[in-house]
C-alpha positions as CSV (number, residue, x, y, z in Angstrom):
1,X,17.7,-23.9,5.8
2,X,17.5,-25.5,9.3
3,X,13.9,-26.6,8.6
4,X,14.8,-28.2,5.3
5,X,17.8,-29.9,6.8
6,X,15.7,-31.3,9.7
7,X,13.0,-32.6,7.3
8,X,15.7,-34.2,5.1
9,X,17.4,-35.9,8.1
10,X,14.1,-37.5,8.9
11,X,13.8,-39.0,5.4
12,X,11.5,-36.4,3.8
13,X,11.9,-34.5,0.6
14,X,12.0,-30.7,1.3
15,X,12.8,-27.7,-0.8
16,X,12.4,-23.9,-0.9
17,X,9.4,-23.1,-3.0
18,X,7.6,-20.3,-4.8
19,X,8.4,-16.6,-4.8
20,X,11.6,-17.0,-2.7
21,X,13.1,-19.2,-5.3
22,X,12.1,-16.8,-8.1
23,X,13.6,-13.9,-6.3
24,X,16.8,-15.7,-5.4
25,X,17.4,-16.8,-9.0
26,X,16.8,-13.2,-10.1
27,X,19.3,-11.9,-7.6
28,X,16.7,-10.2,-5.5
29,X,16.4,-10.5,-1.7
30,X,13.4,-12.7,-0.9
31,X,11.0,-11.2,1.7
32,X,10.4,-14.6,3.2
33,X,11.0,-18.3,2.6
34,X,8.4,-21.0,2.1
35,X,9.2,-24.7,2.3
36,X,7.4,-27.5,0.3
37,X,7.8,-31.1,1.5
38,X,6.2,-34.6,1.2
39,X,5.9,-34.7,5.0
40,X,2.3,-34.6,6.2
41,X,1.1,-31.8,8.6
42,X,1.1,-34.1,11.7
43,X,4.7,-35.2,10.9
44,X,5.8,-31.6,10.4
45,X,4.2,-30.6,13.8
46,X,6.0,-33.5,15.4
47,X,9.4,-32.5,14.2
48,X,9.4,-28.8,15.4
49,X,8.7,-27.5,18.8
50,X,6.8,-24.3,17.8
51,X,4.2,-24.8,15.1
52,X,0.7,-23.5,14.2
53,X,-1.8,-25.3,12.0
54,X,-3.2,-22.4,10.0
55,X,-4.2,-24.5,7.1
56,X,-3.8,-28.1,8.0
57,X,-6.6,-29.2,5.6
58,X,-4.5,-27.7,2.8
59,X,-1.3,-29.1,4.2
60,X,0.0,-25.8,5.6
61,X,1.8,-25.5,8.9
62,X,3.7,-22.4,10.3
63,X,7.0,-23.2,11.9
64,X,8.6,-20.7,14.2
65,X,12.4,-20.7,14.6
66,X,14.7,-18.1,16.0
67,X,12.2,-15.3,15.6
68,X,11.3,-16.2,12.0
69,X,8.0,-17.8,10.9
70,X,8.2,-20.1,7.9
71,X,5.3,-21.6,6.0
72,X,5.8,-25.3,5.5
73,X,3.4,-26.9,3.0
74,X,2.9,-30.5,2.0
75,X,3.1,-31.3,-1.7
76,X,-0.5,-31.4,-3.0
77,X,-2.8,-31.4,-6.0
78,X,-5.9,-29.2,-5.9
79,X,-9.5,-30.0,-6.6
80,X,-12.2,-27.6,-7.9
81,X,-12.2,-24.0,-6.8
82,X,-16.0,-23.3,-6.5
83,X,-15.5,-20.3,-4.3
84,X,-12.9,-18.9,-6.8
85,X,-10.4,-18.6,-3.9
86,X,-9.5,-22.0,-2.3
87,X,-9.8,-25.6,-3.6
88,X,-12.8,-27.5,-2.3
89,X,-10.4,-30.3,-1.5
90,X,-6.8,-31.2,-1.8
91,X,-4.9,-34.4,-2.3
92,X,-1.5,-34.8,-0.8
93,X,0.8,-35.7,-3.7
94,X,4.3,-35.2,-5.1
95,X,6.4,-32.2,-6.2
96,X,5.3,-32.5,-9.9
97,X,1.6,-32.2,-9.0
98,X,2.4,-29.4,-6.6
99,X,4.3,-27.4,-9.2
100,X,1.4,-27.8,-11.7
101,X,-1.2,-26.4,-9.3
102,X,0.6,-23.1,-8.9
103,X,-0.3,-19.8,-10.7
104,X,2.7,-18.8,-12.8
105,X,5.7,-20.8,-14.0
106,X,8.2,-18.6,-12.3
107,X,6.4,-19.2,-9.0
108,X,6.4,-23.0,-9.5
109,X,10.1,-23.7,-9.0
110,X,11.7,-25.6,-6.2
111,X,15.3,-25.1,-4.9
112,X,17.4,-27.4,-2.8
113,X,19.4,-25.1,-0.5
114,X,21.5,-28.0,0.7
115,X,23.2,-28.3,-2.7
116,X,25.9,-26.0,-3.8
117,X,25.0,-23.1,-6.1
118,X,27.0,-24.7,-8.9
119,X,25.0,-28.0,-8.8
120,X,22.7,-28.1,-11.8
121,X,20.2,-30.2,-9.8
122,X,19.8,-27.4,-7.2
123,X,16.8,-26.0,-9.0
124,X,13.9,-28.3,-9.7
125,X,11.7,-27.2,-12.6
126,X,8.7,-29.1,-13.8
127,X,6.9,-26.3,-15.7
128,X,9.5,-24.4,-17.7
129,X,9.9,-21.7,-15.1
130,X,13.7,-21.4,-15.5
131,X,13.3,-20.6,-19.2
132,X,10.6,-18.0,-18.5
133,X,12.8,-16.4,-15.9
134,X,15.6,-16.1,-18.4
135,X,13.2,-14.7,-21.0
136,X,11.6,-12.4,-18.4
137,X,8.2,-13.7,-19.2
138,X,5.2,-14.2,-16.9
139,X,3.2,-17.3,-18.0
140,X,0.4,-19.2,-16.4
141,X,1.1,-22.8,-15.4
142,X,-0.8,-25.0,-17.9
143,X,-4.1,-23.6,-19.2
144,X,-4.4,-19.9,-18.4
145,X,-8.2,-19.9,-18.4
146,X,-8.2,-22.7,-15.9
147,X,-5.7,-20.9,-13.6
148,X,-7.9,-17.8,-13.7
149,X,-11.1,-19.7,-13.1
150,X,-9.6,-21.1,-10.0
151,X,-8.9,-17.6,-8.6
152,X,-9.5,-14.4,-10.6
153,X,-7.3,-12.5,-8.3
154,X,-4.5,-14.0,-10.2
155,X,-5.2,-11.4,-12.9
156,X,-4.2,-8.6,-10.5
157,X,-1.3,-10.6,-9.2
158,X,0.0,-11.0,-12.8
159,X,-0.1,-7.2,-13.3
160,X,1.7,-6.6,-10.0
161,X,4.4,-9.2,-10.6
162,X,5.0,-8.4,-14.2
163,X,5.4,-4.7,-13.5
164,X,7.5,-5.1,-10.4
165,X,9.8,-7.6,-12.0
166,X,9.8,-5.9,-15.5
167,X,8.4,-9.1,-17.1
168,X,6.2,-9.3,-20.2
169,X,2.9,-11.2,-19.7
170,X,2.9,-14.1,-22.2
171,X,0.3,-13.7,-24.9
172,X,-2.0,-16.6,-24.0
173,X,-2.0,-15.5,-20.4
174,X,-2.6,-11.9,-21.4
175,X,-5.6,-12.8,-23.5
176,X,-7.0,-15.0,-20.7
177,X,-6.8,-12.1,-18.3
178,X,-8.7,-9.9,-20.8
179,X,-11.4,-12.5,-21.1
180,X,-11.8,-12.9,-17.4
181,X,-11.5,-9.2,-16.4
182,X,-15.2,-8.8,-15.8
183,X,-15.2,-11.7,-13.4
184,X,-13.0,-9.8,-11.0
185,X,-16.1,-8.2,-9.6
186,X,-16.9,-11.5,-7.9
187,X,-13.7,-11.4,-5.9
188,X,-13.7,-10.1,-2.3
189,X,-13.1,-6.4,-2.3
190,X,-10.8,-6.9,0.6
191,X,-8.5,-9.1,-1.4
192,X,-8.6,-6.6,-4.3
193,X,-7.7,-3.8,-1.9
194,X,-4.8,-5.8,-0.6
195,X,-3.4,-6.4,-4.1
196,X,-3.8,-2.7,-4.9
197,X,-1.9,-1.7,-1.7
198,X,1.0,-3.9,-2.9
199,X,0.8,-2.5,-6.4
200,X,0.7,1.2,-5.4
201,X,3.4,0.9,-2.7
202,X,5.8,-0.5,-5.3
203,X,8.0,1.7,-7.4
204,X,6.4,0.4,-10.6
205,X,3.0,1.7,-9.5
206,X,2.4,3.8,-12.6
207,X,3.1,0.9,-15.0
208,X,0.8,-1.3,-13.0
209,X,-2.1,1.1,-13.1
210,X,-1.6,1.6,-16.8
211,X,-1.6,-2.1,-17.4
212,X,-4.8,-2.5,-15.4
213,X,-6.4,-0.3,-18.0
214,X,-4.9,-2.1,-21.0
215,X,-6.1,-5.5,-19.7
216,X,-9.6,-4.3,-18.9
217,X,-9.1,-4.6,-15.2
218,X,-9.4,-0.8,-14.4
219,X,-13.1,-0.5,-13.8
220,X,-13.6,-3.9,-12.1
221,X,-10.8,-2.9,-9.7
222,X,-11.7,0.7,-8.9
223,X,-15.5,0.1,-9.0
224,X,-16.1,3.0,-11.5
225,X,-15.1,3.9,-15.0
226,X,-12.3,6.4,-15.5
227,X,-13.3,9.6,-17.1
228,X,-9.8,11.0,-17.7
229,X,-6.3,9.6,-18.4
230,X,-3.9,11.8,-16.4
231,X,-0.3,11.0,-15.8
232,X,0.6,12.4,-12.4
233,X,1.4,8.9,-11.1
234,X,4.2,8.5,-13.7
235,X,6.3,11.3,-12.2
236,X,5.0,11.2,-8.5
237,X,7.9,11.1,-6.0
238,X,7.7,10.1,-2.3
239,X,8.0,13.2,-0.1
240,X,11.4,13.8,1.3
241,X,10.3,15.5,4.5
242,X,8.5,13.4,7.2
243,X,5.0,12.5,6.1
244,X,2.3,10.9,8.2
245,X,0.4,9.5,5.3
246,X,1.7,6.3,3.8
247,X,2.8,5.6,0.3
248,X,-0.5,3.9,-0.5
249,X,-2.6,6.9,0.4
250,X,-0.4,9.3,-1.6
251,X,-0.2,7.0,-4.7
252,X,-4.0,6.3,-4.5
253,X,-4.8,10.0,-4.4
254,X,-2.6,10.6,-7.4
255,X,-4.2,7.6,-9.3
256,X,-7.7,8.9,-8.5
257,X,-6.8,12.4,-9.8
258,X,-5.5,10.8,-13.0
259,X,-8.8,8.9,-13.4
260,X,-11.1,11.7,-12.4
261,X,-9.4,14.8,-13.7
262,X,-9.0,18.3,-12.3
263,X,-12.7,18.3,-11.2
264,X,-11.4,16.3,-8.2
265,X,-9.2,19.2,-7.0
266,X,-11.7,22.1,-7.4
267,X,-12.0,24.4,-4.4
268,X,-15.3,25.0,-2.6
269,X,-18.3,22.7,-2.0
270,X,-18.4,21.4,-5.5
271,X,-14.8,20.1,-5.3
272,X,-15.2,18.7,-1.8
273,X,-18.5,17.0,-2.7
274,X,-16.8,15.4,-5.7
275,X,-13.9,14.1,-3.6
276,X,-16.3,12.7,-1.0
277,X,-18.3,10.9,-3.7
278,X,-15.2,9.4,-5.4
279,X,-13.7,8.3,-2.1
280,X,-17.0,6.8,-0.9
281,X,-17.0,4.5,-4.0
282,X,-13.3,3.9,-3.8
283,X,-13.6,2.9,-0.2
284,X,-16.1,0.2,-1.1
285,X,-14.2,-1.0,-4.1
286,X,-10.8,-1.3,-2.3
287,X,-12.1,-1.9,1.2
288,X,-10.2,1.2,2.5
289,X,-9.8,1.9,6.2
290,X,-11.2,5.1,7.6
291,X,-7.7,6.4,7.9
292,X,-6.8,5.6,4.3
293,X,-10.0,7.4,3.0
294,X,-9.4,10.4,5.2
295,X,-5.7,10.6,4.1
296,X,-6.7,10.6,0.5
297,X,-9.3,13.3,1.1
298,X,-6.7,15.4,3.0
299,X,-4.1,15.0,0.3
300,X,-6.5,16.0,-2.5
301,X,-7.9,18.9,-0.5
302,X,-4.4,20.2,0.0
303,X,-3.7,20.0,-3.7
304,X,-6.8,22.1,-4.2
305,X,-5.5,24.6,-1.7
306,X,-2.1,24.8,-3.3
307,X,-3.6,25.5,-6.7
308,X,-5.9,28.1,-5.3
309,X,-3.7,30.6,-3.5
310,X,-2.0,28.9,-0.6
311,X,1.0,31.0,-1.3
312,X,-0.9,34.2,-0.5
313,X,-2.5,33.1,2.8
314,X,-1.5,34.6,6.1
315,X,1.6,33.1,7.6
316,X,-0.1,31.2,10.4
317,X,-2.6,29.6,8.0
318,X,0.2,28.7,5.6
319,X,2.1,27.0,8.5
320,X,-0.9,25.1,9.7
321,X,-1.6,23.7,6.3
322,X,2.1,22.9,5.6
323,X,2.4,21.0,8.9
324,X,-0.9,19.1,8.4
325,X,-1.3,15.5,7.4
326,X,-1.0,14.9,3.7
327,X,0.6,18.2,2.7
328,X,3.9,16.6,1.6
329,X,2.1,14.3,-0.8
330,X,0.0,17.2,-2.0
331,X,3.1,19.1,-2.9
332,X,4.5,16.2,-4.9
333,X,1.2,15.7,-6.7
334,X,1.1,19.5,-7.5
335,X,4.7,19.1,-8.8
336,X,3.6,16.2,-11.1
337,X,0.8,18.5,-12.4
338,X,3.0,21.6,-12.9
339,X,6.6,21.4,-11.7
340,X,7.6,25.0,-12.5
341,X,4.7,26.4,-10.5
342,X,5.7,24.3,-7.5
343,X,9.1,25.9,-7.1
344,X,7.6,28.9,-5.4
345,X,5.7,26.5,-3.0
346,X,9.0,24.8,-2.1
347,X,10.7,28.1,-1.5
348,X,8.0,29.3,0.8
349,X,7.8,26.1,2.8
350,X,11.6,26.3,3.3
351,X,11.3,29.9,4.4
352,X,8.4,29.1,6.8
353,X,10.5,26.3,8.3
354,X,13.1,28.8,9.5
355,X,10.7,31.4,10.9
356,X,9.5,31.6,14.5
357,X,10.1,28.1,15.6
358,X,9.3,26.4,12.3
359,X,6.1,25.0,10.8
360,X,4.7,23.4,14.0
361,X,6.5,24.5,17.1
362,X,5.3,23.4,20.5
363,X,2.5,25.8,21.7
364,X,3.6,28.3,24.3
365,X,0.1,28.0,25.9
366,X,-2.0,24.8,26.4
367,X,-5.4,24.1,27.7
368,X,-3.9,23.1,31.0
369,X,-2.2,26.5,31.2
370,X,-5.5,28.2,30.7
371,X,-7.2,26.2,33.4
372,X,-4.3,26.9,35.8
373,X,-4.8,30.6,35.1
374,X,-8.4,30.4,36.2
375,X,-10.2,30.0,32.8
376,X,-13.1,27.6,32.7
377,X,-13.4,25.5,29.5
378,X,-16.3,26.9,27.4
379,X,-17.4,27.7,23.8
380,X,-14.5,30.2,23.3
381,X,-11.8,28.0,24.9
382,X,-10.6,26.7,21.5
383,X,-10.8,30.2,20.0
384,X,-8.4,31.6,22.6
385,X,-5.9,28.8,22.1
386,X,-6.1,29.1,18.3
387,X,-5.7,32.9,18.4
388,X,-2.6,32.7,20.6
389,X,-1.0,29.9,18.6
390,X,-1.5,31.8,15.4
391,X,0.2,34.8,16.9
392,X,3.1,32.5,18.0
393,X,3.4,31.1,14.5
394,X,3.7,34.6,13.1
395,X,6.3,35.7,15.7
396,X,4.0,38.1,17.5
397,X,4.3,36.2,20.7
398,X,7.8,35.1,21.8
399,X,7.4,33.3,25.1
400,X,5.1,31.3,27.3
401,X,4.5,34.3,29.6
402,X,3.6,36.5,26.7
403,X,1.4,33.8,25.4
404,X,-0.5,33.4,28.6
405,X,-0.9,37.2,29.0
406,X,-2.3,37.4,25.5
407,X,-4.6,34.4,26.2
408,X,-6.1,36.2,29.2
409,X,-6.6,39.3,27.1
410,X,-8.4,37.4,24.3
411,X,-10.5,35.7,26.9
412,X,-11.7,39.1,28.2
413,X,-12.4,40.2,24.7
414,X,-14.8,37.3,24.4
415,X,-16.8,38.8,27.3
416,X,-15.6,36.3,29.9
417,X,-16.9,33.3,27.9
418,X,-14.0,31.4,29.1
419,X,-14.7,32.2,32.7
420,X,-12.1,35.0,33.0
């Protein structure tokens, strides 16, 4: 509010704009606040001590105040979007033109925070956004085809916003999205990936992925045609125990399983090969990081293990798998596939957590301990550590001294390969 007040005291118009207004009117907590003004970028920079010109050509200046960064943008009208992302040129204009250049009516509202909440003039609406908020409708500003030609990523944004807010996409906007669905392939895969992260990290993820399919956006988004129509994502829950993999990786693994079917969670080389092929294509389509790709592979691999006898493995192997990255998500996906069968997995994980230091106790013996005892690192060094740790996990070793003695014995069994 201080930024708006400062601009107004200097004779400029200034309002909150965009998504923060939408969320505030819906009773939601805005994630951040944007300000729209008739002040030009140089004037904005001159009024505030800490600014950054991140898009001065488009009238955008970042203002930092009390640890918060606010985007302050000059009212503008946009020219052609030949790169389907940004206007080739902008013309600084007034609030009416600025509202009409925006994507959806509910994102094109302004709010005067200096007026009391009871003042009918507090919300400035030039495009019918207030009525659409009341009707819970997502509608493109002006001509829907034109809005999508400017930036086809608006199709994905419509899916994300409508499902997150529980809004219906207005018919003309919906049909325009269908007509332009194939053009999504011309959008940067990085931008598509960013939208999918936001979509899958939201609680309405299942509805969003289903709507992608309805609107013809599924294949252009994922880069390959779905062969199945599973429903694990509908009932997927976030793991309750600490989980290294993020929500995006867990939800994406579930979505890929729904699209590819149980062939994606087969054991053996056939299943692992299938997972590698699918994640290779998905990585390109959504611009995944190495970590995101590996997390999805780990989660799906663990689902395969759970369905193929994890419960009967030796205790040490069970613990290692249960403590490894992605296992919590794998359990939740297995639960979505077959909840009754997962009850025995839950029982066993709880039991293992209370046995012999838990799932992943601190090792009694480390590599430094072996070196200190006179062992030289070599081909069998890891074998010794793994053997001793497995016996610790199973309760056959109960202290560091027992562990080190056992390590020396295992080293000798390997014919001195560790320098014993």
